N, C-alpha and C positions, 0 to 999 in steps of 0.2 A: 339457287343451289349449285348449278354448274359453274357460275362465276366464282362462288366461294371455293369450290374444289380446285379450280384452275389457279386460284391465288396461292394455294399451298404448293410451295416449290417442290418438295419431294414427290407429291402426287403428280404434278405436271411433268416432272422429269421422267417418272415411270411411264406415263402415257406416251411421251416422245420416244423413249427407248423401246417400248413395246411395239410402237408403230414401225420403227426401223427394223426391229427384229423379225416381226411377222411378215412384213412386206418383202424383205430380202429372202427369207426362207421360202415363201410362196413363189416369188419370181425365179429363184434358183431351180425349183422343181420344174417350172414350165419351160425354161430355156435349156434345161439339162438334156433335152432330146437331141440337141445338136452336138456332134463330135467335131472338134476343130484341131488343126495342126498348129501347135505353138510356134514351131520353127518357121513355118511358112508365113504365119501372121506377123512375126517379127522380122521377116526377110532374111532368115538364117538358113544355113544348110541343115539337113536332117541330122539329128544327134547320133542315130544308129548305135544305140546302146545294146551291148551284148548281155542278155539276161537269160539264164537257164538254157543256153545253147541257141537262142534265137536272137534276131536283131529287131529292136523296137525304136520308135520315135515318140516324141511327146504329143500323142493324139489323145485328147481329153474331152470330157463333157464340158459344155459351156457353163454348167452349174458351178464349176470351180471358181468362176469369177466372183461369185457372191458368198459362197459358204465360209470363206475366211472372215467376212464381215459379220456373219451370223455368230461365229464363235467368239469374235471380239466383243460383240454385244452381250453374249452369254457371260463373259468374264466381267464386263462392266456392271451388268445387272446383279451378278453374283456378289460383287464387291460391296454394293450399296443396299441390296434388297435380300440377299441371302438365298439359301437353297429353295425356300418356298416360292420366291419370286421367279426364279429360273424354271422350276418345275411347272408352275402355273402357265407361264408363257410357252414352254415347250409343248405341253399338252394342248393348249389352245391353238398353237401354230399347226400341230399335227392334225387336229380336227378341221381346221380351215382348209388345209391342203386336201384332205379327203373330200370335203364339201366341194372344193373347186373342181376336182376331177370327176365328182359325181355330176356336176353341172355340165362339164365338158362331154361326159358320156351321153347325156341327153341332147345336148346341142348338136353333136355329131350326127345324131339320128333324125334331126329335122330335115324334111324334104327341101332341097335347095331350089331356089328360083332358077329358071333356065339361063337367064342372062348372067347369073353369078358363076355358073359352072365354066363358061367360056370367057369370062371378063378379063382374064390375064393371059390369054393365048399369045398375044403379041409380046408379052414379057417372058415367054418361055415356060408358062405354066398351062398345060393343055386342059387340066381339070382342077379348078380351084377347090371343089368339094373334096376330092381325093387328097389334095395337099392339106386342106384343113383337118381331115381325119388323121393323116399321118403325123402332123405336128402336135395336135392336142390329144390324140388317142394313144397315149403311151401305154406300153404293156403293163398289165396289172402286177406282173412280177417285178418290174422296175419300180413301180410305185411302192409296193410292199417292202422291197429291199431298201429303198431310199428312206422311207419312213422309219423302218426298224433301225437303220444306221443312224438316222438323225436323233432318235430318242435315246438309243444306247450311247451315242457320242456325247449327248448333252449330260447324261447321268455321270459318265466317266469324267467329263470336263469339270463338273461341279465338285465331284469327289476329290479329284487331283488338285484342283484350285485350293480347296479348304485345307487339305493335308499339307500342301506347300506353305500356305499362309500361317498355319499353326506353328511351323518350324521357323519361318523367317519374320513373322510379325508384319508390321506395316512396311518394312523395307523390301527392296527388290521386287517391285511391281512386275518388272519384266519376267522374272523367274516364274511367278505363279500364273501370270496371264499367258505368256508364250509357252511355258512348260506344259500347262494343262491343255492348251490348244494342240500342241504337238502330239500329246498322248491321245487325246480324243480323236484327232484327225487320222491317226494311225488305225484306230478301231473303225472309224467311219469309212475310210478308203477300202478296207477289206470286206466289211460286212455287206455293203450294198452290191458289190460285184458278185460275191459268192452266192447271195440269195437270188439275185436277178438273172445271172447268166450261168450258174453252175448247179446249185442245189435245186432251184425252181424248175428249170427245164428237165431235169432228171426225174422229177416227180410228176410234172404235168407239161406235156409238149404235144398237143393234139395235131399240130401242123407239121411236126417233124423238123422244126427249125434247127439251125446249127447250134450245137451245145459247145460252149467254150471249153477247151481242155484245161486241166488244172494248171499246167505250165503257163498258158496264156493269161489266166485269171491272176496268178501270182505276179507275173511280169507287169501287167497293166496296173495292178494295185501298187507295185513298187514305184512305177513311173508317176502315177497320180500323187503318191505320198511325197515323192521327191519335190514335186512342184509345190504342194501344200506346205512342206517343210520350209522351202525357200521363201514363200510368200509370208508365212507366219513370222519368220525372222525379220523380213523387210518391213513388216507392219508394226514391229515393236515400238518405234517412235510414235506411231499413231495412237497407241494405247496411252502413252504419257500425255500426248496432246489432248485427248479426250478427257483424261483424268483432270488435267489442268482446267479445262473449261467447266467441268462439273464442280470442282472445288471452288472456283470463283463464283459460280452461280448459286450454290448452296451456302457458301460461307464455310470456313474451315471448321468451325465448332460444330455446325449441323452435319457436315460431311463426316467428321470423326465419330459423332454420335450414331449416325446411320451405319457406318462400317462396323462399329462395335456391336450394334444390335444384329447386324447381318451374320456376324461370326457366332454370336451367342445362340442364334436360332438355327 
C-alpha cells in the first residue's frame, strides 16, 4: 500500500512539501529564543535607525531565518493543493509545536546527572542544566504569541493569495506569492510581539519582568518587517525555481489540473 501511495506523484509531492513546511516551522520556533545582530553578523556598522524618537539596530530573533521559507511553502502548497491543504498543514504544524514544547517542559524537569551539570565548565558554561532550561524553556507568552501569529498569518496568506490569483489568473506568480507573503508577514511581525511582550505581561506578570513600552514594540516590529520585506523580495526567483521543478516533476497537464482544482476548492 505504501509503495502504491508513493508512486502517485501528487501524493508524494504533498508528503515532501509537508515535511519541509512542518520541519521549518518547528525549527524556527526552537531557534527563535536567540536574538542576533544582523549588522554584526554581516560585519557591518550598526544601522542606527531613528524610529519614534529612539535609535534601533537590526536585532532580531533567529526564527526569521526560516519563517520566509515557511511562507514560501505555504504559497506553493496553496498553488497546487488549495486552502484545505494549507489549513490542514497549518493546524498540524501548530499541534506539533505545542507537543514539542510540552515535551521540553517535562524534559527540563528531569533531574540532571551530576557530571552533566559541570560538563561544559571549560567551555564557559558553568551549569549545563540551567543553560538547557533557558534555551528550551521559552516563555509561555512567547509560544502563545508565536502560534497565534503563525495561524493568523497563514490564514491571511491563503486569503490574499487566492484574491490576487482570481484577478491575475495563472500569470504573475511573483505577485500572488510575494504579495501574499508581504501581507501575512506584516500581520505576523506585529501579532507575536504584541501578545508576548505587551498584552501578555500586562495581564500576567508574576515576576515583575520588564514590560516593553508601546513605542519599543512598534519600533521592533517595523525593523523585523523591513527585514522580512527585503527577504521576501530577494526570494522571488526561488519561487519560480521551485515552480519549475514541480511542473517538470508532475508534468504540465497534471500540474494545470491540480492548480485548477486548488482554485475551485
